[in-house]
KOLZA-10845 format. One record per residue: x, y, z of N, C-alpha, C, CB in turn. Coordinates in pm, whole numbers, padded with zeros to 5 digits, always signed. Glycine has a CB too. Layout:
N
XYZXYZXYZXYZ
...
This chain:
307
-01426+00898-00330-01516+00841-00357-01620+00865-00359-01514+00781-00323
-01729+00827-00501-01929+00838-00482-01954+00730-00365-02049+00770-00662
-02025+00772-00227-02021+00683-00178-02161+00589-00235-02000+00721-00045
-02196+00623-00417-02286+00522-00401-02257+00423-00534-02440+00585-00389
-02087+00405-00464-02007+00267-00548-02034+00179-00400-01784+00291-00613
-02077+00019-00405-02130-00051-00297-02059-00172-00366-02302-00049-00264
-01941-00189-00421-01928-00298-00431-01954-00455-00298-01812-00265-00479
-01996-00559-00404-02024-00653-00290-01969-00708-00252-02085-00720-00284
-01944-00757-00152-01843-00881+00027-01853-00942-00084-01924-00973+00233
-01729-01036-00099-01717-01136-00153-01628-01236-00076-01682-01106-00271
-01600-01375-00084-01580-01442-00037-01544-01541-00145-01658-01448+00045
-01509-01570-00268-01500-01664-00371-01366-01766-00328-01483-01580-00522
-01354-01819-00401-01232-01956-00379-01170-01962-00512-01304-02132-00339
-01035-01866-00420-00925-01858-00526-00861-01972-00482-00829-01724-00534
-00743-01923-00571-00671-02039-00590-00549-02090-00462-00605-02010-00731
-00481-02178-00428-00404-02179-00316-00265-02092-00340-00379-02329-00279
-00208-02077-00234-00054-02035-00316+00025-02114-00388+00046-01995-00234
+00005-02218-00335+00077-02329-00369+00086-02384-00527+00023-02427-00286
+00002-02307-00558-00071-02392-00698-00029-02283-00765-00256-02437-00715
+00093-02256-00834+00131-02106-00897+00100-02099-00982+00242-02055-00917
+00042-02205-01104+00049-02183-01240-00149-02136-01226+00121-02354-01352
-00241-02185-01074-00356-02128-01139-00330-01982-01044-00522-02229-01122
-00241-01955-00936-00278-01811-00922-00241-01722-00985-00259-01767-00830
-00143-01739-01110-00095-01692-01226-00211-01619-01293-00035-01802-01308
-00276-01776-01354-00396-01766-01470-00509-01635-01383-00497-01969-01498
-00522-01696-01284-00585-01604-01194-00587-01427-01242-00501-01628-01053
-00459-01439-01171-00398-01268-01154-00432-01235-01336-00160-01250-01092
-00376-01305-01427-00357-01230-01566-00483-01252-01595-00249-01281-01683
-00599-01343-01566-00719-01302-01653-00805-01228-01542-00804-01440-01732
-00799-01193-01379-00885-01120-01340-00823-00960-01315-00942-01192-01225
-00694-00964-01276-00599-00846-01302-00604-00828-01124-00669-00691-01427
-00617-00957-01040-00584-00999-00875-00647-01093-00879-00621-00913-00746
-00583-01119-00753-00550-01283-00666-00573-01224-00452-00283-01355-00723
-00656-01320-00428-00619-01334-00337-00565-01475-00289-00699-01283-00285
-00461-01423-00177-00382-01559-00119-00455-01597+00014-00206-01531-00081
-00514-01720+00080-00546-01702+00172-00455-01770+00306-00664-01728+00149
-00404-01673+00408-00324-01774+00506-00165-01738+00425-00393-01981+00494
-00145-01625+00361-00036-01649+00295+00082-01627+00339-00040-01601+00205
+00049-01543+00516+00146-01506+00611+00137-01556+00677+00164-01416+00655
+00234-01597+00796+00253-01671+00931+00164-01518+01018+00471-01715+00981
+00047-01589+01097-00024-01512+01167+00091-01396+01223-00103-01600+01276
+00148-01502+01369+00288-01431+01468+00334-01334+01407+00423-01519+01497
+00380-01301+01255+00426-01240+01189+00329-01103+01188+00452-01318+01080
+00204-01098+01112+00101-01015+01108+00077-00952+01242-00010-01081+01059
+00073-01043+01405+00056-00984+01529+00159-00891+01535+00057-01077+01641
+00325-00954+01529+00455-00883+01572+00427-00738+01507+00607-00964+01510
+00407-00712+01378+00403-00616+01269+00306-00507+01370+00327-00685+01100
+00215-00544+01364+00039-00482+01435+00078-00452+01560-00115-00608+01454
+00119-00512+01709+00179-00475+01805+00263-00327+01798+00252-00584+01830
+00335-00350+01679+00488-00229+01671+00394-00156+01635+00648-00237+01554
+00338-00143+01532+00233-00031+01486+00127+00020+01694+00081-00150+01310
+00070-00067+01721+00028-00032+01871+00129+00030+01943-00011-00151+01953
+00220+00033+02003+00327+00078+02096+00400+00179+02031+00421-00031+02141
+00426+00153+01909+00545+00254+01885+00452+00400+01811+00687+00168+01755
+00402+00376+01704+00353+00474+01640+00192+00521+01661+00382+00439+01514
+00117+00487+01716-00060+00508+01785-00061+00545+01900-00160+00382+01800
+00062+00564+01955+00069+00662+02126+00145+00826+02003+00266+00547+02327
+00184+00766+01925+00357+00915+01901+00237+01063+01821+00568+00823+01676
+00237+01117+01902+00070+01199+01851+00230+01386+01798-00140+01245+02109
+00333+01341+01832+00444+01438+01833+00538+01380+01671+00547+01421+02013
+00525+01282+01672+00633+01265+01564+00566+01254+01449+00726+01147+01578
+00594+01293+01324+00614+01307+01151+00613+01205+01102+00734+01364+01091
+00560+01176+01029+00557+01064+00950+00498+01134+00792+00451+00939+01029
+00544+01102+00667+00514+01127+00542+00409+01073+00506+00598+01100+00466
+00279+01128+00480+00143+01066+00457+00139+01044+00300+00014+01165+00514
+00032+00927+00236+00016+00940+00150-00067+01010+00088+00021+00875+00134
-00212+01097+00162-00292+01174+00165-00214+01343+00105-00352+01154+00313
-00114+01332+00147-00069+01483+00082+00034+01474+00064-00078+01608+00149
+00145+01336+00067+00310+01362+00061+00384+01476+00121+00351+01377-00074
+00284+01515+00262+00382+01569+00362+00414+01500+00476+00343+01684+00407
+00520+01523+00573+00549+01493+00662+00439+01543+00804+00675+01530+00646
+00337+01493+00799+00260+01513+00937+00249+01431+01055+00144+01525+00914
+00157+01479+01159+00157+01432+01244+00017+01309+01235+00170+01541+01335
+00012+01258+01343-00087+01161+01340-00207+01265+01393-00050+01019+01438
-00328+01249+01289-00481+01285+01307-00513+01202+01303-00558+01357+01238
-00636+01193+01434-00690+01121+01550-00848+01065+01493-00698+01235+01696
-00938+00972+01460-01037+00943+01433-01104+00981+01604-01033+00796+01358
-01240+01000+01556-01334+01020+01700-01260+00867+01813-01568+00991+01646
-01288+00762+01741-01225+00678+01800-01127+00653+01851-01227+00628+01767
-01041+00758+01825-00864+00752+01847-00831+00660+01715-00797+00657+02025
-00830+00634+01621-00764+00568+01527-00645+00619+01490-00833+00554+01429
-00573+00596+01384-00445+00677+01285-00572+00668+01153-00237+00556+01247
-00601+00820+01145-00697+00792+00999-00621+00834+00853-00852+00900+01006
-00512+00879+00867-00413+00901+00679-00325+00834+00709-00335+01063+00607
-00272+00685+00602-00189+00578+00630-00031+00695+00627-00210+00426+00491
+00036+00612+00685+00196+00630+00647+00243+00552+00537+00291+00591+00762
+00356+00588+00448+00381+00607+00321+00529+00630+00341+00296+00718+00250
+00563+00488+00273+00720+00435+00286+00791+00436+00429+00814+00529+00194
+00764+00284+00432+00808+00297+00612+00984+00323+00594+00768+00102+00731
+01041+00275+00516+01162+00238+00511+01241+00336+00518+01185+00172+00420
+01124+00496+00442+01232+00634+00532+01181+00654+00614+01265+00781+00487
+01145+00614+00749+01090+00629+00864+01274+00606+00911+00940+00511+00912
+01274+00750+01001+01434+00761+01048+01440+00686+01175+01493+00924+01076
+01628+00758+01240+01540+00759+01434+01496+00604+01498+01339+00860+01429
+01541+00607+01608+01531+00485+01726+01389+00440+01743+01582+00536+01883
+01262+00561+01749+01113+00527+01816+01067+00487+01764+01026+00594+01856
+01096+00465+01619+01029+00310+01537+01068+00179+01500+00999+00326+01423
+01169+00172+01579+01275+00059+01483+01192-00052+01461+01427-00006+01563
+01123-00091+01518+01038-00221+01523+00968-00242+01440+00964-00240+01613
+00874-00098+01455+00736-00123+01327+00801-00094+01203+00582-00004+01335
+00887-00060+01169+00986-00016+01037+01056-00184+00978+01150+00119+01108
+01045-00211+01135+01164-00366+01107+01057-00441+01067+01266-00458+01260
+01009-00488+01164+00849-00603+01158+00805-00592+01031+00697-00556+01263
+00730-00449+00962+00695-00410+00843+00755-00435+00735+00686-00311+00843
+00852-00441+00728+00919-00452+00594+00961-00579+00628+01037-00343+00548
+00951-00706+00745+01002-00792+00693+00898-00832+00675+01091-00857+00736
+00743-00791+00698+00602-00923+00635+00608-00865+00506+00397-00921+00713
+00608-00755+00455+00639-00674+00283+00713-00772+00251+00729-00507+00255
+00814-00837+00307+00960-00902+00204+00952-01078+00255+01173-00806+00271
+00833-01039+00335+00829-01244+00392+00907-01343+00234+00564-01328+00414
+00977-01430+00307+01028-01540+00146+00894-01576+00138+01157-01710+00154
+00759-01544+00158+00614-01644+00094+00637-01530-00006+00418-01668+00194
+00631-01371+00015+00570-01297-00101+00719-01283-00166+00474-01137-00063
+00858-01304-00140+00914-01287-00223+00896-01338-00363+00995-01305-00181
+00909-01534-00329+00872-01656-00388+00762-01630-00463+00849-01760-00298
+00644-01594-00421+00547-01515-00509+00566-01440-00576+00475-01464-00473
+00627-01352-00594+00677-01238-00749+00834-01314-00813+00732-01010-00675
+00944-01315-00734+00972-01463-00872+00894-01492-00967+00973-01610-00827
+00788-01563-00889+00722-01710-01033+00601-01595-01036+00651-01956-00966
+00563-01504-01081+00461-01425-01127+00568-01354-01223+00372-01332-01011
+00717-01320-01196+00725-01209-01279+00875-01287-01363+00741-01036-01180
+00885-01407-01340+01014-01490-01399+01135-01455-01321+01047-01456-01558
+01148-01376-01280+01279-01366-01232+01245-01235-01091+01399-01315-01383
+01401-01194-01011+01420-01157-00877+01283-01002-00895+01631-01115-00838
+01249-00931-00781+01187-00821-00794+01246-00777-00664+01033-00825-00818
+01191-00618-00725+01242-00488-00483+01089-00446-00523+01443-00231-00453
+01110-00366-00387+00997-00326-00367+01019-00182-00397+00946-00363-00239
+00949-00101-00409+00947+00049-00462+00860+00149-00368+00880+00052-00617
+00762+00096-00346+00666+00173-00252+00594+00110-00148+00569+00231-00322
+00605+00097-00008+00516+00041+00111+00427+00168+00130+00608-00007+00263
+00307+00104+00272+00207+00219+00303+00202+00126+00438+00047+00256+00190
+00131+00197+00481+00049+00144+00649-00096+00189+00705+00142+00204+00782
-00212+00099+00629-00303+00176+00720-00362+00139+00813-00384+00222+00675
-00439+00183+00897-00456+00204+01071-00636+00231+01059-00340+00385+01156
-00688+00307+01053-00787+00362+00976-00853+00383+00854-00778+00421+00989
-00990+00476+00821-00982+00464+00695-00959+00600+00625-01095+00399+00654
-00903+00654+00518-00930+00790+00463-00987+00779+00354-00825+00871+00443
-01054+00664+00308-01208+00595+00170-01099+00687+00038-01481+00713+00202
-01001+00559-00012-00938+00550-00103-00992+00561-00232-00886+00464-00086
-01006+00656-00340-01108+00702-00444-01047+00560-00530-01091+00893-00524
-01155+00543-00617-01107+00418-00746-00993+00512-00814-01262+00363-00893
-00896+00436-00888-00813+00464-00914-00682+00342-01004-00803+00522-00799
-00663+00412-01076-00534+00244-01115-00381+00315-01042-00488+00200-01380
-00308+00213-01009-00184+00283-00926-00035+00345-01084-00099+00103-00776
-00136+00264-01177-00052+00278-01298-00038+00395-01356-00090+00203-01391
-00150+00482-01297-00119+00610-01343-00073+00756-01271-00219+00628-01401
-00038+00668-01159+00038+00747-01079+00192+00732-01065-00016+00735-00964
+00257+00613-01041+00377+00491-01119+00366+00403-01121+00490+00463-01092
+00497+00323-01240+00450+00163-01268+00643+00114-01304+00294+00138-01458
+00631+00028-01337+00737-00059-01403+00741+00065-01519+00690-00245-01457
+00827+00068-01574+00953+00100-01718+00783+00047-01828+01183-00076-01733
+00773-00068-01860+00679-00183-01914+00474-00132-01801+00795-00402-01841
+00477-00069-01913+00317-00024-01825+00262-00174-01788+00170+00077-01948
+00215-00143-01710+00153-00258-01653+00230-00373-01495+00145-00344-01799
+00345-00369-01539+00448-00428-01442+00471-00415-01346+00533-00425-01454
+00459-00331-01266+00421-00302-01142+00268-00442-01072+00370-00115-01166
+00351-00500-00929+00214-00581-00865+00198-00471-00739+00246-00782-00801
+00038-00476-00679+00026-00408-00520+00018-00582-00465-00159-00271-00475
+00024-00522-00301+00008-00661-00285-00005-00584-00089+00172-00798-00364
-00127-00662-00048-00207-00565+00040-00245-00711+00123-00353-00449-00045
-00151-00676+00232-00174-00743+00353-00234-00739+00454-00113-00755+00390
-00331-00785+00442-00393-00770+00691-00334-00823+00747-00542-00841+00787
-00284-00743+00827-00257-00764+00977-00341-00795+01071-00210-00671+01027
-00434-00807+01058-00606-00813+01187-00735-00885+01092-00692-00585+01242
-00774-00908+01137-00892-00934+01103-00990-00821+01030-00941-00980+01216
-00994-00810+00887-01092-00669+00850-01232-00661+00780-01016-00583+00757
-01321-00592+00901-01443-00625+00997-01508-00554+00860-01464-00546+01189
-01605-00589+00781-01692-00584+00662-01731-00440+00676-01821-00694+00659
-01723-00340+00820-01763-00208+00835-01628-00098+00821-01839-00201+00981
-01520-00147+00795-01413-00071+00879-01347+00013+00714-01275-00209+00992
-01440-00003+00650-01351+00040+00453-01281-00081+00371-01178+00168+00465
-01307-00155+00282-01270-00244+00261-01216-00238+00192-01314-00307+00256
-01018-00293+00151-01044-00324-00005-01145-00340-00096-01006-00411-00028
-01185-00307-00230-01162-00326-00341-01107-00328-00505-01196-00321-00320
-01184-00348-00590-01147-00436-00697-01200-00398-00815-01181-00565-00675
-01198-00410-00909-01301-00396-01046-01225-00554-01153-01266-00179-01154
-01263-00632-01157-01224-00737-01195-01207-00695-01399-01346-00861-01127
-01095-00784-01382-01115-00670-01586-01028-00627-01643-01186-00518-01607
-01072-00494-01541-01059-00375-01552-00944-00336-01589-01090-00324-01462
-00771-00438-01598-00704-00402-01596-00659-00418-01816-00644-00459-01460
-00758-00500-01838-00776-00556-01932-00870-00439-02036-00833-00692-01887
-00920-00320-02021-01011-00276-02077-00987-00092-02088-01134-00336-02000
-00977-00045-02175-00920+00075-02175-00983+00186-02157-00867+00090-02267
-00871+00332-02076-00958+00407-01980-00917+00516-02046-00939+00402-01815
-00961+00662-02097-00895+00698-02136-00833+00843-02060-00940+00683-02242
-00746+00850-02111-00577+00930-01983-00594+01018-01951-00422+00974-02023
-00585+01073-01852-00594+01227-01805-00496+01270-01739-00699+01261-01724
-00428+01387-01747-00309+01423-01724-00254+01433-01568-00302+01539-01791
-00373+01476-01511-00336+01431-01358-00417+01366-01279-00308+01530-01277
-00375+01241-01226-00449+01167-01139-00520+01185-01014-00390+01097-01120
-00497+01269-00996-00474+01382-00867-00625+01457-00881-00314+01517-00895
-00633+01482-01027-00801+01620-01002-00932+01556-01008-00829+01758-01155
-01040+01619-00976-01172+01606-00931-01241+01528-01098-01243+01787-00869
-01119+01580-01271-01225+01492-01320-01166+01314-01344-01278+01571-01474
-01050+01268-01292-00991+01197-01219-01107+01131-01205-00917+01246-01115
-01111+01184-01062-01155+01087-00932-01303+01064-01056-01188+01189-00713
-01404+01164-01085-01497+01131-01136-01506+01022-01291-01542+01254-01139
-01425+01043-01341-01369+00973-01472-01403+00799-01364-01142+01036-01535
-01315+00782-01303-01303+00681-01232-01483+00597-01169-01198+00747-01113
-01456+00720-01099-01637+00685-01051-01703+00639-01104-01728+00764-01031
-01736+00713-01265-01827+00688-01316-01757+00499-01425-01876+00854-01396
-01610+00505-01454-01627+00353-01482-01619+00309-01362-01527+00280-01573
-01667+00273-01244-01691+00179-01180-01836+00162-01140-01612+00184-01089
-01921+00279-01200-02046+00247-01165-02116+00200-01301-02113+00368-01092
-02069+00252-01380-02169+00225-01544-02009+00147-01640-02252+00460-01655
-01876+00085-01620-01817+00035-01656-01886-00128-01750-01740+00049-01549
-01951-00173-01703-01973-00348-01707-01910-00484-01656-01965-00379-01818
-01814-00414-01528-01808-00492-01504-01787-00528-01283-01719-00512-01617
-01822-00640-01248-01832-00640-01144-01753-00623-01064-01869-00702-01127
-01806-00560-00971-01686-00504-00823-01674-00587-00669-01746-00329-00760
-01578-00591-00717-01582-00736-00530-01472-00646-00415-01449-00989-00577
-01537-00639-00327-01401-00655-00175-01441-00756-00095-01383-00509-00048
-01286-00820-00142-01299-00964-00065-01274-00911+00048-01202-01096-00101
-01367-01110+00090-01280-01072+00317-01185-01067+00299-01272-01187+00476
-01129-01000+00394-00982-01042+00423-00994-01067+00574-00859-00921+00383
-00865-01157+00620-00822-01190+00727-00693-01132+00765-00824-01312+00727
-00670-01177+00869-00549-01171+00942-00419-01272+00833-00589-01245+01120
-00393-01239+00806-00212-01352+00725-00284-01343+00557-00186-01632+00808
-00422-01266+00545-00513-01248+00408-00384-01155+00307-00697-01132+00447
-00391-01224+00188-00290-01123+00091-00384-01096-00032-00125-01206+00032
-00383-00944-00100-00471-00937-00217-00372-00890-00291-00603-00853-00215
-00334-00973-00462-00206-00928-00534-00295-00799-00657-00107-01101-00628
-00249-00749-00677-00332-00684-00807-00268-00613-00918-00425-00584-00764
-00248-00604-01034-00225-00508-01172-00218-00398-01132-00326-00502-01282
-00096-00353-01180-00072-00127-01181-00219-00068-01238+00095-00039-01353
-00260-00145-01382-00366-00128-01425-00507-00210-01340-00338-00162-01561
-00495-00254-01283-00652-00256-01206-00669-00173-01168-00695-00329-01107
-00825-00118-01176-00909-00003-01081-00988-00078-00974-01027+00093-01175
-00910-00029-00829-00936-00009-00734-00927+00116-00625-00900-00087-00718
-00940+00055-00455-00965+00173-00388-01066+00113-00282-01020+00294-00485
-01127+00204-00137-01151+00122-00033-01272+00200-00045-01057+00109+00101
-01389+00122+00047-01473+00110+00071-01518+00255+00155-01470-00011+00113
-01631+00313+00184-01637+00385+00305-01676+00356+00475-01713+00463+00264
-01622+00373+00545-01619+00326+00666-01779+00345+00715-01504+00402+00752
-01812+00248+00737-01930+00203+00786-01966+00219+00956-01929+00061+00741
-01883+00171+00984-01887+00212+01158-01689+00245+01213-01976+00014+01275
-01676+00328+01265-01590+00399+01304-01491+00326+01394-01647+00501+01355
-01572+00264+01471-01484+00170+01589-01342+00064+01521-01621+00042+01670
-01405+00021+01419-01313-00078+01353-01238-00052+01306-01339-00146+01284
-01095-00099+01241-01015-00067+01185-00962-00154+01065-00949-00041+01268
-00889-00099+01010-00791-00166+00878-00690-00186+00856-00783-00127+00787
-00632-00252+00977-00446-00229+00968-00417-00347+00898-00340-00228+01132
-00283-00292+00838-00280-00317+00695-00160-00262+00636-00398-00262+00628
-00055-00349+00541+00036-00283+00521-00013-00342+00346+00189-00313+00617
+00067-00209+00300+00050-00210+00085+00230-00209+00083-00058+00014-00038
+00236-00275-00066+00381-00282-00173+00319-00281-00272+00494-00408-00179
+00443-00225-00347+00427-00235-00491+00566-00291-00531+00387-00090-00563
+00571-00397-00616+00687-00494-00637+00696-00404-00822+00631-00723-00615
+00780-00414-00841+00880-00433-00990+00961-00509-00995+00958-00335-01036
+00975-00588-01111+01073-00655-01205+01204-00607-01188+01037-00638-01348
+01293-00671-01182+01435-00655-01145+01472-00622-01233+01511-00745-01100
+01456-00637-01321+01544-00565-01527+01418-00436-01522+01506-00742-01765
+01350-00406-01419+01216-00252-01506+01292-00190-01376+00951-00262-01508
+01332-00068-01456+01326+00056-01439+01178+00117-01333+01333+00105-01592
+01187+00160-01227+01038+00270-01165+01031+00330-01275+01049+00398-01024
+00934+00407-01306+00826+00486-01346+00770+00607-01284+00738+00412-01351
+00763+00719-01241+00625+00787-01149+00647+00882-01309+00650+00892-00925
+00479+00894-01307+00447+01005-01432+00519+01039-01527+00428+01121-01397
+00561+00903-01592+00586+00885-01734+00716+00957-01722+00473+00944-01844
+00848+00960-01605+00972+01026-01636+01035+00838-01520+00996+01260-01557
+01150+00838-01494+01275+00766-01459+01284+00802-01293+01418+00825-01558
+01244+00720-01234+01295+00786-01084+01402+00670-01048+01152+00804-00944
+01455+00712-00970+01587+00729-00899+01586+00569-00830+01590+00878-00772
+01652+00485-00863+01634+00375-00869+01784+00293-00789+01596+00354-01021
+01893+00402-00691+02030+00422-00725+02058+00369-00553+02084+00603-00792
+01972+00364-00442+01874+00390-00299+01843+00300-00297+01761+00479-00275
+01874+00188-00165+01891+00037-00166+01809+00040+00001+02093-00035-00185
+01808-00001+00067+01803-00105+00175+01747-00242+00099+01698-00052+00309
+01786-00415+00179+01762-00455+00141+01718-00560+00314+01835-00455+00021
+01634-00624+00270+01501-00656+00386+01506-00828+00357+01302-00562+00334
+01536-00957+00424+01500-01029+00364+01563-01089+00208+01400-00981+00375
+01651-01045+00167+01725-01013+00054+01633-00951-00047+01796-01132-00001
+01561-00864-00005+01460-00816-00116+01502-00625-00110+01254-00868-00058
+01500-00640-00213+01596-00471-00223+01507-00381-00240+01710-00438-00358
+01485-00239-00119+01300-00190-00118+01421-00002-00175+01147-00204+00149
+01335+00067-00267+01352+00187-00304+01373+00222-00165+01244+00254-00389
+01462+00338-00168+01444+00472-00067+01358+00589-00102+01577+00539-00047
+01346+00680-00055+01296+00788-00159+01333+00887-00070+01131+00792-00215
+01355+00899+00038+01412+00989+00093+01615+01024+00091+01348+00954+00219
+01678+01140+00144+01807+01165+00108+01873+01140+00204+01835+01279+00064
+01845+00982+00284+01808+00902+00417+01935+00864+00465+01710+00768+00399
+02062+00901+00269+02219+00781+00267+02332+00919+00266+02245+00640+00062
+02292+01060+00295+02347+01173+00329+02371+01192+00441+02293+01258+00297
+02453+01256+00546+02457+01300+00701+02323+01429+00743+02638+01377+00729
+02248+01502+00584+02185+01644+00655+02059+01510+00669+02151+01843+00535
+02055+01412+00573+01916+01308+00558+01892+01271+00654+01912+01190+00482
+01996+01161+00662+01949+01122+00801+01920+01240+00945+02067+01020+00841
+02025+01272+00969+01979+01432+01068+01816+01436+01046+02063+01621+00986
+01758+01478+00938+01648+01520+00934+01554+01426+00999+01623+01550+00813
+01606+01316+00929+01483+01171+00943+01494+01098+01097+01530+01017+00804
+01618+01125+01156+01618+01158+01304+01500+01243+01379+01740+01232+01326
+01542+01337+01333+01483+01503+01358+01323+01426+01368+01515+01659+01185
+01295+01439+01301+01103+01380+01264+01064+01267+01322+01058+01335+01099
+01155+01185+01363+01081+01067+01441+01123+01091+01632+01160+00884+01364
+01227+01127+01624+01307+01123+01760+01293+01340+01839+01534+01051+01693
+01282+01396+01766+01281+01530+01769+01236+01621+01760+01312+01558+01741
+01026+01573+01759+00976+01641+01659+00951+01770+01721+00862+01578+01595
+00946+01824+01823+00924+01941+01841+01049+02052+01787+00892+01943+01980
+01161+02018+01773+01270+02069+01787+01237+02054+01521+01428+01937+01939
+01206+01983+01532+01116+02006+01372+01049+02068+01354+01047+01932+01313
+00959+02040+01407+00846+02179+01411+00876+02217+01395+00780+02247+01472
+01034+02328+01523+01039+02443+01482+01103+02526+01383+01054+02475+01552
+01224+02401+01371+01290+02453+01239+01222+02415+01098+01438+02397+01235
+01077+02395+01101+01047+02415+00979+00940+02546+00984+00994+02279+00918
+00875+02544+01070+00774+02676+01122+00921+02813+01030+00749+02687+01395
+01039+02767+01122+01161+02873+01089+01159+02883+00893+01351+02789+01167
+01186+02813+00867+01216+02796+00710+01034+02850+00623+01274+02575+00676
């Protein structure tokens, strides 16, 4: 992301989660909404502590990374934070990270979140994608729908849950309100420099306000698949932005990646919410591979080198 993008920090008055009509109206009008204290602090702290105890010290284990799409070891910042976010907690195998996986998924499928999605969609929803952030990789401006979405364009909804108070210098999540209603020319490859340049220009000169909400532990932000968003550069690397992200689609709609139907026939259920599995962990081979990545990383590293 171009460092010239500097959204103002904001602590606007958002509708309470108990007023669903106002929440839905704000979401449909602005393309996002912030819900204060949606999640219990105890659940956030439980998930955060599981990361600190199980994942952060695991220097040799492999996790799938959002930045590369590959299974890689932890890369640490100069202050000892995990730099690159973990992709799809539901696919983590083995026993070493069982609490982190379970508590993170329980947070993302908490009854409050499940009820919220049902109210927004008018039907139950399923969780199709998850992430965990510790440090900040500085995510460029983008629309999730350019990567994957529900079969009906724009029907996927993202949720970002603050597992701790997020310091203003940690690299805040920002959104461009109203951008979900603004046409943007399609670029075939959303990972290309042209796409990043286009989105950067849109944020700088698109005529929209750009907002980085103040997020405290237990707060959540929801956004449309068509809402332009990203993360600010880190100002002070001592601070973390520990948070969980999920993407939901209505039960009645298939998930689509890059305009092709994605497999949706493998699930687990947490808090009665179906969660799509992306790895082949339902097969013996997939189960062994997932277990080696987490519990026997040296063996996994040797086998990968041989391939």
